[in-house]
C-alpha positions in Angstrom: 179.2 98.2 149.3 180.5 101.3 150.9 178.0 104.2 150.6 178.9 107.5 148.9 179.1 109.2 152.3 181.5 106.6 153.7 183.7 107.0 150.6 183.8 110.6 151.2 184.9 110.0 154.8 187.5 107.6 153.7 188.9 110.1 151.2 188.9 112.9 153.6 190.7 111.0 156.3 194.1 112.6 156.2 197.3 110.4 156.0 200.4 111.3 157.8 203.7 110.0 156.4 207.2 110.1 157.8 210.3 108.7 156.2 213.9 109.3 156.6 217.4 108.0 156.0 219.9 106.8 158.7 221.4 103.7 156.8 224.2 103.3 154.4 221.6 102.0 151.9 224.0 99.7 150.1 222.5 96.8 148.1 223.2 93.4 149.2 225.4 91.0 147.2 223.8 88.7 144.8 224.9 85.6 146.8 223.6 87.1 150.2 219.9 86.2 151.2 217.4 89.0 151.8 216.2 88.8 155.3 212.6 90.0 156.0 211.2 90.4 159.6 207.5 90.9 160.4 207.0 92.3 164.0 203.9 93.6 165.8 205.8 95.6 168.5 202.8 96.4 170.7 203.9 100.1 170.7 207.1 98.8 172.4 205.2 98.0 175.6 206.4 94.6 177.1 203.4 92.7 178.3 205.1 92.1 181.6 205.5 95.8 182.3 202.3 97.8 181.9 202.6 101.4 181.0 206.4 100.9 180.2 207.9 101.6 176.9 211.1 99.8 175.9 212.2 100.7 172.3 215.7 99.4 172.9 214.4 96.0 173.5 212.6 96.0 170.1 215.6 97.5 168.4 217.7 94.6 169.9 215.3 92.0 168.5 215.6 93.7 165.0 219.3 94.1 165.1 220.0 90.5 166.2 217.8 89.1 163.6 219.9 90.7 160.9 216.8 91.8 159.0 217.2 93.9 155.9 213.5 94.9 155.7 211.3 95.1 158.7 207.4 95.3 158.6 206.2 97.0 161.9 202.7 97.1 163.3 201.3 99.0 166.2 203.7 101.9 165.9 203.2 105.1 168.1 204.1 108.6 167.0 204.0 111.5 169.5 201.4 109.9 171.7 200.8 110.3 175.5 201.2 106.7 176.3 204.6 106.3 174.4 206.1 109.8 174.9 205.2 113.2 173.4 207.8 114.1 170.8 208.7 110.4 170.2 208.4 108.9 166.7 208.8 105.3 167.3 209.5 104.5 163.6 212.2 107.2 163.5 213.7 106.1 166.9 213.9 102.5 165.7 215.6 103.7 162.6 218.1 105.5 164.6 218.7 102.6 167.0 219.0 100.0 164.2 220.8 102.2 161.7 218.0 101.7 159.2 215.8 104.0 157.0 212.3 104.4 158.2 208.7 105.0 156.8 205.4 105.6 158.7 201.9 105.7 157.6 199.2 106.9 160.2 196.2 104.6 160.7 194.4 106.7 163.4 194.8 109.7 165.6 195.7 108.6 169.1 196.3 110.3 172.4 197.4 113.5 170.9 199.5 111.7 168.3 199.3 109.0 165.7 199.2 105.2 165.7 199.8 103.1 162.6 202.2 101.0 160.5 206.0 101.3 160.0 208.7 100.0 157.8 212.5 99.8 158.4 214.9 99.3 155.6 218.7 98.9 155.2 218.3 100.1 151.6 217.7 103.5 150.3 213.9 104.1 150.1 213.4 104.9 146.4 209.6 105.5 146.5 206.7 105.3 149.1 203.1 104.6 148.9 200.1 103.8 151.0 196.7 102.5 150.9 193.7 103.1 153.3 191.7 99.9 153.6 187.9 99.6 153.4 185.6 98.5 156.2 182.2 97.0 156.1 179.6 99.7 156.6 177.9 99.7 160.0 180.3 97.4 161.9 182.6 99.9 163.3 186.3 99.2 164.0 189.7 100.8 163.7 190.8 102.2 160.3 193.6 100.2 158.7 196.3 101.0 156.3 199.1 99.5 154.2 202.6 101.1 154.1 204.7 100.4 151.0 208.2 101.2 149.9 210.2 100.5 146.8 213.9 99.4 147.3 216.7 97.9 145.3 218.3 95.1 147.4 220.2 93.9 144.4 221.5 96.4 141.8 219.0 96.6 139.0 216.4 94.6 140.9 213.7 96.6 142.6 210.9 95.2 144.7 208.0 96.6 146.6 208.0 95.9 150.4 204.6 96.3 152.2 203.6 96.2 155.8 199.9 95.9 157.1 197.8 95.1 160.0 194.2 93.9 159.2 191.2 94.4 161.4 189.9 92.2 164.1 186.6 91.4 162.4 186.4 89.0 159.6 184.0 91.0 157.6 186.5 93.8 157.4 189.4 91.7 156.9 187.9 90.1 153.7 187.4 93.5 152.2 190.8 94.6 153.2 192.4 91.4 151.7 190.6 92.1 148.4 191.8 95.8 148.5 195.4 94.7 149.0 195.3 92.0 146.3 193.8 94.6 143.9 196.6 97.1 144.7 199.6 94.6 144.7 198.4 91.3 143.3 199.3 92.3 139.7 202.3 94.5 140.2 204.9 94.4 137.5 207.5 94.8 140.3 208.1 91.9 142.6 206.3 92.3 146.0 206.9 91.1 149.6 203.9 91.6 151.8 204.2 91.2 155.6 202.3 91.9 158.8 199.7 90.9 161.4 196.7 89.6 159.4 194.6 88.8 162.4 193.6 85.5 160.6 194.7 81.9 160.8 196.1 80.1 157.8 192.9 78.1 157.1 190.7 81.3 157.1 188.9 82.7 154.1 191.0 85.9 154.5 194.2 84.0 154.0 192.7 82.0 151.2 192.2 85.3 149.3 195.8 86.1 149.7 196.9 82.6 148.8 195.3 82.9 145.3 197.6 85.8 144.5 200.6 85.4 146.8 202.9 82.5 147.9 203.0 82.4 151.6 206.0 81.4 153.5 205.2 78.8 156.2 206.6 76.1 158.5 204.7 73.5 160.7 203.5 75.1 163.9 204.7 78.5 163.0 202.7 80.1 165.9 203.3 83.7 166.6 200.8 84.5 169.5 200.7 84.5 172.4 204.4 84.8 173.3 204.2 82.2 176.0 203.0 78.8 174.7 202.0 80.2 171.3 199.1 78.4 169.7 198.1 80.2 166.5 199.7 81.9 163.5 198.5 85.3 162.4 201.7 87.0 161.4 202.9 86.3 157.8 205.2 87.0 155.0 204.0 86.6 151.5 205.4 87.3 148.1 204.8 87.6 144.4 205.4 86.4 141.8 206.6 83.0 143.3 209.2 82.6 140.4 211.2 85.6 141.6 211.8 84.4 145.2 213.2 81.3 146.9 212.6 80.9 150.6 215.9 79.9 152.2 214.8 79.9 155.9 211.7 80.7 157.9 212.0 81.2 161.7 209.6 82.3 164.5 212.0 84.1 166.9 211.4 83.1 170.5 211.6 86.5 172.1 208.9 86.7 174.8 209.7 90.0 176.5 209.5 92.9 174.2 206.1 92.5 172.7 202.8 90.4 172.7 203.8 88.9 169.2 206.8 86.7 168.3 208.6 88.1 165.3 208.8 86.2 162.0 212.0 86.1 160.0 212.1 84.9 156.5 215.2 84.7 154.3 214.9 84.8 150.6 217.2 84.2 147.6 216.2 86.6 144.8 216.0 84.9 141.4 216.7 86.4 138.1 
């Protein structure tokens, strides 16, 4: 259990939100699939180029995927390493022509570091959730960013992006918190991100009890060269509202240290 003092610290930790509009925000046609991308962008630092930031490379991957909704992890805003005055979520929105939303996880190098979302659709509502941590273990505070959109006229959905902790003790608490927040939503939900857990882990089992997880054999997402494990996922609920049409791990080895995951959905009545 989290102590009273720790609860106060969590409540007192200030969120920072950014959201903006750059897209046409037109709903998709009923006969067109909804394309969802999950991408840990490694603050737009290509692994082969230390200390180099290449946002156009990340934007190129997103644009070529054709994604309508993008869950971004490891996003910098106004940090020394990525450029003071640069909001990576906003800039990726500009480069891709999409709306953006950012939620701070931590203060970092004079700026902020956290989770982002890009959307071709108008962002109708935003929300966030600060995730719990097991007392005494230490670690990096984690968050969930959530938006409500209407990809088909009259059919809203919640799209959520997250990045769970490296330690399984934290991840299990965080999985339970996300399920409590979104598992019984009256609005259909798509949850995507870097879960730092393999498909057979207890953490993913918690999600699998409440969400349907898109998967393919050997859908490995890390490392980018000779990937050997899957830790980036796209999940949805309720199952009856979605049909997975396609699931692809994009073989893009330059822009980030994770491979992006693209899932195409048919939205059911």
